Structures are given as structure tokens and as C-alpha cells.
C-alpha positions in Angstrom: -0.3 9.1 -11.0 -2.5 6.3 -12.4 -6.2 5.6 -12.9 -7.9 2.3 -13.1 -11.7 2.6 -13.2 -12.9 4.0 -9.9 -9.4 3.9 -8.4 -6.7 6.6 -8.6 -3.3 6.1 -7.2 0.0 7.9 -6.8 3.2 5.8 -6.8 6.2 7.2 -5.1 9.2 5.0 -4.5 10.0 4.7 -0.8 13.3 3.3 0.5 14.3 1.4 3.6 18.0 0.5 4.0 18.6 0.7 0.3 15.6 -1.2 -0.8 12.7 0.3 -2.8 9.0 -0.3 -3.3 6.6 1.4 -5.8 2.9 0.8 -6.6 2.3 -0.2 -10.2 -1.4 -0.6 -10.3 -4.5 -0.9 -8.1 -7.7 -2.7 -9.0 -11.0 -2.4 -7.1 -13.5 -5.2 -7.8 -16.3 -4.1 -5.3 -15.3 -6.8 -2.8 -11.5 -6.5 -2.8 -8.6 -4.2 -3.7 -5.6 -5.7 -5.5 -2.3 -3.7 -5.4 0.4 -4.7 -7.8 3.8 -3.4 -6.8 7.5 -3.7 -7.5 9.8 -4.1 -4.5 13.3 -5.3 -3.8 12.3 -6.7 -0.4 9.1 -7.8 1.4 6.7 -5.0 2.4 4.4 -3.9 5.2 1.0 -2.5 4.1 -0.7 0.3 6.0 -4.2 1.6 5.3 -6.2 4.7 6.4 -9.6 6.2 5.6 -8.5 9.8 6.3 -4.7 10.0 5.6 -4.2 10.9 9.3 -4.8 7.8 11.3 -2.7 4.9 10.0 -2.4 2.6 13.1 -0.6 -0.8 12.7 0.1 -2.4 9.4 -2.9 -4.4 8.0 -0.3 -6.9 6.6 3.4 -7.5 7.3 6.3 -9.1 5.6 4.3 -9.4 2.3 6.5 -11.2 -0.3 6.2 -11.0 -4.1 4.5 -8.3 -6.2 0.8 -8.3 -5.2 -1.3 -7.7 -2.1 -5.1 -8.2 -1.9 -7.3 -6.4 0.7 -10.4 -8.7 0.9 -12.2 -6.4 3.3 -12.0 -2.8 2.1 -14.4 -0.7 4.1 -15.8 2.8 3.8 -16.2 5.0 0.8 -12.5 5.6 0.5 -9.2 3.9 1.6 -5.6 5.0 1.3 -2.7 2.5 1.2 1.0 2.9 1.8 3.5 0.1 1.2 6.9 0.3 3.0 9.8 -2.0 3.2 9.2 -4.5 6.1 10.2 -3.0 9.4 10.2 0.6 8.2 7.9 2.7 10.5 5.0 4.6 9.0 4.2 7.4 9.2 7.8 8.6 9.5 8.7 10.5 12.6 8.6 14.3 12.1 
């Protein structure tokens, strides 16, 4: 669990075919959310305002160690990063 100003986050390593991804930090500037992460492969980024409805990824095949959401909306937003091609939420 981490806290950075108005942002709290939980990082749990997820795996996909032996690869891993974990969130290191999240920064909220008022107009964007920046997620710093560690991953052994590219990631897909999912977002939800209620932890129930995730829909399609808001970004796919993101390389590197950082993702920026330039249009965060609503009072709260939840993010999940998974290895590219890994379905989310996982099937029951």
C-alpha cells in the first residue's frame, strides 16, 4: 500500500505467462494521473469508477515503466495493469 498526496494505491504483482507487473507509484496532478510501474513485458491498462465495471482497456501494449491518463474523470478512479493480452477481470 502506498500514499502520494490525494492518491492511495495497492500494488499486487500480477502474472501473465510468467511475466509480472507491479505498480510502484501513482501521482495525481489535477489534470492527469501518472502511474509508474515495473513490468517484464508491455501492459494493458484498465480503469473503473466503481471496481465493478471495467470494460475494455483504456490503453493497450504500453511499453516502458510509465502510463499517463490525461483525462481522469469523476471523483475516483481505479486502475489495473495486466500483461498485454491478459483478460481482466479474470473469469470466475
